[in-house]
MIDOSE-1310 file (N, C-alpha, C; in nm, 2 decimals, decimal comma, always signed):
residues 164
mldl	-1,52/+0,19/+0,92/-1,46/+0,07/+0,87/-1,34/+0,11/+0,79; -1,23/+0,05/+0,83/-1,10/+0,07/+0,77/-1,06/-0,03/+0,66; -1,12/-0,15/+0,67/-1,09/-0,26/+0,58/-1,22/-0,33/+0,55; -1,24/-0,36/+0,42/-1,36/-0,43/+0,38/-1,32/-0,57/+0,32
lpel	-1,23/-0,58/+0,24/-1,20/-0,71/+0,17/-1,16/-0,83/+0,27; -1,08/-0,80/+0,37/-1,05/-0,92/+0,46/-1,18/-0,97/+0,53; -1,27/-0,88/+0,56/-1,40/-0,92/+0,62/-1,48/-1,00/+0,52; -1,48/-0,95/+0,40/-1,56/-1,02/+0,30/-1,51/-1,16/+0,27
fdtf	-1,38/-1,17/+0,26/-1,32/-1,31/+0,23/-1,33/-1,40/+0,35; -1,34/-1,35/+0,47/-1,36/-1,43/+0,59/-1,51/-1,48/+0,60; -1,60/-1,39/+0,56/-1,74/-1,42/+0,57/-1,80/-1,49/+0,45; -1,75/-1,46/+0,33/-1,81/-1,51/+0,21/-1,70/-1,58/+0,12
peqi	-1,63/-1,67/+0,17/-1,51/-1,73/+0,09/-1,56/-1,80/-0,04; -1,68/-1,85/-0,04/-1,72/-1,92/-0,16/-1,79/-1,83/-0,26; -1,82/-1,71/-0,22/-1,90/-1,62/-0,31/-1,82/-1,50/-0,37; -1,69/-1,50/-0,33/-1,61/-1,38/-0,37/-1,48/-1,43/-0,43
qllp	-1,43/-1,36/-0,53/-1,30/-1,39/-0,59/-1,21/-1,27/-0,60; -1,09/-1,30/-0,57/-0,99/-1,19/-0,58/-0,97/-1,15/-0,72; -0,96/-1,02/-0,75/-0,93/-0,97/-0,88/-0,78/-0,93/-0,88; -0,70/-1,01/-0,95/-0,56/-0,99/-0,94/-0,50/-0,88/-1,03
lplk	-0,52/-0,76/-0,98/-0,47/-0,64/-1,05/-0,39/-0,56/-0,95; -0,26/-0,52/-0,98/-0,18/-0,45/-0,89/-0,20/-0,29/-0,90; -0,32/-0,25/-0,86/-0,37/-0,11/-0,88/-0,34/-0,03/-0,75; -0,32/+0,10/-0,77/-0,30/+0,19/-0,66/-0,43/+0,27/-0,64
qygg	-0,44/+0,32/-0,52/-0,56/+0,40/-0,48/-0,53/+0,55/-0,51; -0,63/+0,61/-0,58/-0,61/+0,75/-0,62/-0,73/+0,84/-0,58; -0,85/+0,78/-0,55/-0,96/+0,86/-0,52/-0,97/+0,90/-0,37; -1,07/+0,98/-0,34/-1,09/+1,03/-0,21/-1,16/+0,92/-0,12
hhif	-1,23/+0,82/-0,19/-1,29/+0,71/-0,11/-1,20/+0,59/-0,13; -1,15/+0,54/-0,02/-1,06/+0,42/-0,03/-1,14/+0,29/-0,02; -1,26/+0,29/+0,03/-1,35/+0,18/+0,03/-1,47/+0,21/-0,06; -1,49/+0,12/-0,16/-1,61/+0,14/-0,24/-1,65/+0,01/-0,30
wgev	-1,77/+0,01/-0,35/-1,83/-0,11/-0,41/-1,95/-0,07/-0,50; -1,98/-0,16/-0,59/-2,10/-0,13/-0,67/-2,11/-0,23/-0,79; -2,22/-0,21/-0,86/-2,25/-0,29/-0,98/-2,15/-0,25/-1,09; -2,09/-0,35/-1,15/-1,99/-0,33/-1,26/-2,05/-0,29/-1,39
vtvq	-1,99/-0,19/-1,46/-2,01/-0,16/-1,60/-1,87/-0,17/-1,66; -1,86/-0,25/-1,76/-1,73/-0,27/-1,82/-1,71/-0,19/-1,95; -1,58/-0,15/-1,97/-1,54/-0,09/-2,10/-1,40/-0,13/-2,13; -1,38/-0,16/-2,26/-1,24/-0,19/-2,30/-1,20/-0,09/-2,40
cyed	-1,08/-0,03/-2,38/-1,03/+0,08/-2,47/-0,88/+0,08/-2,45; -0,81/+0,13/-2,55/-0,67/+0,14/-2,55/-0,63/+0,28/-2,59; -0,58/+0,36/-2,49/-0,53/+0,49/-2,51/-0,63/+0,58/-2,58; -0,76/+0,56/-2,55/-0,87/+0,64/-2,60/-0,98/+0,64/-2,50
nsmv	-1,00/+0,75/-2,43/-1,10/+0,75/-2,32/-1,24/+0,80/-2,36; -1,27/+0,79/-2,49/-1,40/+0,83/-2,54/-1,51/+0,77/-2,47; -1,51/+0,63/-2,46/-1,62/+0,56/-2,39/-1,62/+0,58/-2,24; -1,50/+0,60/-2,18/-1,49/+0,63/-2,04/-1,57/+0,76/-2,01
kqll	-1,53/+0,87/-2,09/-1,60/+1,00/-2,07/-1,75/+0,99/-2,09; -1,79/+0,92/-2,20/-1,93/+0,90/-2,23/-2,01/+0,83/-2,12; -1,95/+0,72/-2,07/-2,02/+0,65/-1,96/-2,03/+0,73/-1,83; -1,92/+0,79/-1,79/-1,92/+0,86/-1,67/-2,01/+0,99/-1,67
arpg	-2,05/+1,03/-1,79/-2,13/+1,15/-1,80/-2,28/+1,11/-1,79; -2,31/+0,98/-1,78/-2,45/+0,93/-1,76/-2,47/+0,90/-1,61; -2,60/+0,89/-1,57/-2,63/+0,85/-1,43/-2,57/+0,71/-1,40; -2,50/+0,70/-1,29/-2,44/+0,57/-1,25/-2,45/+0,55/-1,11
kgkv	-2,56/+0,58/-1,05/-2,58/+0,57/-0,90/-2,54/+0,44/-0,85; -2,43/+0,45/-0,77/-2,37/+0,33/-0,70/-2,30/+0,23/-0,79; -2,27/+0,26/-0,91/-2,20/+0,17/-1,00/-2,05/+0,20/-1,00; -1,98/+0,10/-1,05/-1,83/+0,11/-1,07/-1,80/+0,08/-1,21
lvvd	-1,73/+0,18/-1,28/-1,68/+0,15/-1,41/-1,55/+0,08/-1,40; -1,54/-0,04/-1,47/-1,42/-0,12/-1,47/-1,37/-0,11/-1,62; -1,25/-0,05/-1,63/-1,19/-0,02/-1,76/-1,07/-0,10/-1,78; -1,07/-0,18/-1,89/-0,95/-0,25/-1,94/-0,88/-0,16/-2,04
ggas	-0,78/-0,09/-2,00/-0,70/+0,00/-2,09/-0,57/-0,07/-2,14; -0,57/-0,21/-2,13/-0,46/-0,28/-2,18/-0,33/-0,26/-2,10; -0,34/-0,21/-1,98/-0,23/-0,19/-1,89/-0,14/-0,08/-1,95; -0,19/+0,00/-2,04/-0,10/+0,11/-2,10/-0,09/+0,22/-2,00
cnka	+0,03/+0,27/-1,98/+0,05/+0,39/-1,90/+0,11/+0,50/-1,98; +0,08/+0,50/-2,11/+0,13/+0,60/-2,20/+0,04/+0,73/-2,20; -0,09/+0,70/-2,18/-0,19/+0,81/-2,19/-0,29/+0,79/-2,08; -0,34/+0,89/-2,02/-0,44/+0,88/-1,91/-0,58/+0,86/-1,96
lmgd	-0,65/+0,76/-1,90/-0,78/+0,73/-1,94/-0,89/+0,81/-1,86; -0,84/+0,88/-1,75/-0,93/+0,97/-1,67/-0,85/+1,08/-1,61; -0,91/+1,20/-1,60/-0,85/+1,31/-1,53/-0,95/+1,38/-1,45; -0,92/+1,50/-1,40/-1,01/+1,57/-1,31/-1,15/+1,60/-1,37
ligq	-1,16/+1,64/-1,49/-1,28/+1,67/-1,55/-1,38/+1,55/-1,56; -1,32/+1,44/-1,61/-1,40/+1,32/-1,62/-1,43/+1,27/-1,48; -1,34/+1,28/-1,38/-1,36/+1,24/-1,25/-1,48/+1,32/-1,18; -1,48/+1,45/-1,21/-1,59/+1,53/-1,16/-1,72/+1,49/-1,22
savd	-1,72/+1,46/-1,34/-1,84/+1,41/-1,41/-1,89/+1,28/-1,34; -1,80/+1,19/-1,31/-1,84/+1,07/-1,24/-1,91/+1,10/-1,10; -1,85/+1,20/-1,03/-1,90/+1,24/-0,90/-2,04/+1,30/-0,92; -2,05/+1,39/-1,01/-2,18/+1,46/-1,04/-2,29/+1,36/-1,08
ngwa	-2,25/+1,25/-1,14/-2,35/+1,15/-1,19/-2,37/+1,03/-1,10; -2,31/+1,04/-0,97/-2,34/+0,94/-0,87/-2,26/+0,81/-0,88; -2,16/+0,80/-0,96/-2,08/+0,68/-0,97/-2,01/+0,65/-0,83; -2,00/+0,53/-0,79/-1,93/+0,49/-0,67/-1,78/+0,49/-0,69
gvvi	-1,73/+0,45/-0,81/-1,59/+0,43/-0,83/-1,56/+0,40/-0,98; -1,43/+0,40/-1,00/-1,37/+0,37/-1,13/-1,24/+0,29/-1,11; -1,23/+0,18/-1,18/-1,12/+0,09/-1,17/-1,06/+0,08/-1,31; -0,93/+0,12/-1,32/-0,87/+0,14/-1,45/-0,74/+0,05/-1,46
ngai	-0,74/-0,04/-1,55/-0,62/-0,12/-1,58/-0,54/-0,03/-1,69; -0,49/+0,08/-1,64/-0,42/+0,18/-1,72/-0,39/+0,30/-1,63; -0,37/+0,41/-1,69/-0,33/+0,53/-1,61/-0,44/+0,64/-1,60; -0,42/+0,72/-1,50/-0,50/+0,84/-1,48/-0,41/+0,96/-1,47
rdag	-0,46/+1,08/-1,47/-0,38/+1,20/-1,45/-0,46/+1,29/-1,36; -0,40/+1,41/-1,32/-0,46/+1,50/-1,22/-0,48/+1,43/-1,09; -0,38/+1,35/-1,05/-0,39/+1,27/-0,93/-0,42/+1,36/-0,80; -0,37/+1,47/-0,79/-0,40/+1,56/-0,67/-0,54/+1,60/-0,67
alaq	-0,60/+1,64/-0,78/-0,74/+1,67/-0,78/-0,83/+1,55/-0,76; -0,80/+1,44/-0,82/-0,88/+1,32/-0,80/-0,88/+1,27/-0,66; -0,77/+1,29/-0,59/-0,76/+1,25/-0,45/-0,85/+1,32/-0,36; -0,90/+1,44/-0,40/-0,99/+1,52/-0,32/-1,14/+1,49/-0,35
mplg	-1,16/+1,41/-0,45/-1,30/+1,38/-0,49/-1,36/+1,27/-0,41; -1,49/+1,28/-0,38/-1,56/+1,17/-0,31/-1,60/+1,06/-0,41; -1,49/+0,99/-0,45/-1,50/+0,88/-0,55/-1,39/+0,78/-0,53; -1,43/+0,65/-0,55/-1,32/+0,55/-0,54/-1,25/+0,54/-0,68
ikal	-1,12/+0,54/-0,68/-1,05/+0,53/-0,80/-0,93/+0,44/-0,78; -0,91/+0,34/-0,86/-0,79/+0,26/-0,86/-0,74/+0,25/-1,00; -0,61/+0,26/-1,02/-0,55/+0,26/-1,15/-0,40/+0,21/-1,13; -0,34/+0,17/-1,24/-0,20/+0,13/-1,24/-0,11/+0,23/-1,20
atvp	-0,12/+0,35/-1,26/-0,02/+0,46/-1,25/-0,08/+0,59/-1,29; +0,00/+0,69/-1,28/-0,03/+0,83/-1,33/+0,06/+0,86/-1,45; +0,00/+0,95/-1,54/+0,08/+1,00/-1,65/+0,01/+1,13/-1,68; +0,09/+1,24/-1,72/+0,03/+1,37/-1,74/-0,03/+1,39/-1,88
ikte	-0,02/+1,29/-1,97/-0,06/+1,30/-2,11/-0,20/+1,25/-2,13; -0,29/+1,33/-2,19/-0,42/+1,30/-2,22/-0,43/+1,21/-2,35; -0,55/+1,14/-2,37/-0,57/+1,06/-2,48/-0,62/+1,14/-2,60; -0,61/+1,09/-2,72/-0,69/+1,14/-2,83/-0,82/+1,07/-2,83
rkga	-0,93/+1,14/-2,85/-1,06/+1,08/-2,86/-1,09/+1,05/-3,00; -1,10/+0,92/-3,03/-1,14/+0,87/-3,16/-1,27/+0,79/-3,16; -1,33/+0,78/-3,05/-1,46/+0,71/-3,03/-1,44/+0,56/-3,03; -1,31/+0,52/-3,00/-1,29/+0,37/-3,00/-1,32/+0,32/-2,86
gevn	-1,35/+0,19/-2,86/-1,38/+0,12/-2,73/-1,50/+0,04/-2,74; -1,51/-0,06/-2,65/-1,63/-0,15/-2,64/-1,69/-0,15/-2,50; -1,82/-0,13/-2,49/-1,89/-0,12/-2,36/-1,96/-0,25/-2,33; -1,97/-0,29/-2,20/-2,04/-0,41/-2,16/-1,99/-0,54/-2,22
cpll	-1,85/-0,54/-2,24/-1,79/-0,66/-2,29/-1,72/-0,73/-2,18; -1,70/-0,86/-2,19/-1,63/-0,94/-2,09/-1,48/-0,89/-2,08; -1,43/-0,88/-1,96/-1,29/-0,84/-1,94/-1,22/-0,95/-1,87; -1,10/-0,98/-1,91/-1,02/-1,09/-1,84/-0,90/-1,03/-1,77
fgnq	-0,89/-1,05/-1,64/-0,78/-1,00/-1,56/-0,73/-1,13/-1,49; -0,61/-1,17/-1,53/-0,55/-1,29/-1,47/-0,64/-1,41/-1,51; -0,69/-1,48/-1,42/-0,78/-1,59/-1,45/-0,93/-1,56/-1,42; -0,96/-1,43/-1,39/-1,09/-1,39/-1,36/-1,16/-1,31/-1,47
tvls	-1,28/-1,35/-1,50/-1,36/-1,27/-1,60/-1,45/-1,18/-1,53; -1,45/-1,06/-1,57/-1,54/-0,95/-1,51/-1,64/-0,92/-1,62; -1,77/-0,92/-1,57/-1,88/-0,89/-1,66/-1,96/-0,78/-1,60; -2,02/-0,70/-1,69/-2,12/-0,60/-1,65/-2,23/-0,67/-1,57
gmii	-2,27/-0,61/-1,46/-2,37/-0,67/-1,37/-2,32/-0,74/-1,25; -2,19/-0,78/-1,25/-2,12/-0,83/-1,13/-2,11/-0,72/-1,03; -2,07/-0,76/-0,91/-2,05/-0,66/-0,80/-1,90/-0,66/-0,77; -1,84/-0,54/-0,77/-1,69/-0,53/-0,73/-1,68/-0,46/-0,60
yadd	-1,58/-0,50/-0,52/-1,55/-0,45/-0,39/-1,41/-0,40/-0,39; -1,38/-0,29/-0,33/-1,24/-0,23/-0,34/-1,21/-0,17/-0,20; -1,08/-0,19/-0,16/-1,03/-0,11/-0,05/-0,88/-0,11/-0,07; -0,80/-0,07/+0,04/-0,66/-0,07/+0,03/-0,59/-0,20/+0,02
ngla	-0,67/-0,31/+0,04/-0,62/-0,45/+0,03/-0,63/-0,50/-0,11; -0,70/-0,44/-0,20/-0,72/-0,49/-0,33/-0,86/-0,48/-0,39; -0,89/-0,57/-0,48/-1,02/-0,58/-0,54/-1,08/-0,72/-0,54; -1,21/-0,73/-0,53/-1,27/-0,86/-0,54/-1,40/-0,84/-0,61
isdt	-1,45/-0,95/-0,67/-1,58/-0,95/-0,74/-1,66/-1,07/-0,70; -1,79/-1,05/-0,72/-1,89/-1,16/-0,69/-2,00/-1,15/-0,80; -2,07/-1,26/-0,81/-2,17/-1,26/-0,91/-2,29/-1,18/-0,87; -2,32/-1,18/-0,74/-2,43/-1,10/-0,68/-2,39/-1,02/-0,56
aldl	-2,47/-0,93/-0,52/-2,44/-0,84/-0,41/-2,43/-0,93/-0,28; -2,33/-0,90/-0,20/-2,32/-0,97/-0,07/-2,38/-0,89/+0,04; -2,43/-0,95/+0,14/-2,50/-0,88/+0,25/-2,40/-0,83/+0,35; -2,37/-0,70/+0,33/-2,26/-0,64/+0,41/-2,30/-0,62/+0,56
slis	-2,42/-0,64/+0,59/-2,46/-0,63/+0,73/-2,41/-0,76/+0,81; -2,37/-0,86/+0,74/-2,32/-0,99/+0,80/-2,18/-0,98/+0,85; -2,10/-0,88/+0,80/-1,96/-0,87/+0,84/-1,95/-0,79/+0,97; -1,85/-0,83/+1,05/-1,83/-0,77/+1,18/-1,76/-0,64/+1,17
């Protein structure tokens, strides 16, 4: 399958909403989906590192980094931790670094941009909080779908066997 979102919007137009974020693809998996875990942090990736070091089988970490591209909220070491712990993907409204290494990992990664500067870890951030992107609220427990066409969310898992 080369595209997921067009099929989902054609099949489930009432159950899925577009997530209006202009993110680029950085991971080795261009199509990914899973249960959302939210984190809000600004130029401090402490919570991102902490969460991705825990088991996340099939989950997607959605990070609101305040759209800052001053410091990277994820790099190759945290990305490898996500892979090792079974996460399906990471969506960052902010920046990543080590783009070449992350592109080789079996992980879905979407972010605004790259920057080579790491964050200072001060333990700041909030986990499982509501995130607002455009007019869409993203909550932990929702399901997020991603491909090269963008991002979409639904309140519950969609039956992917129904798409052609």
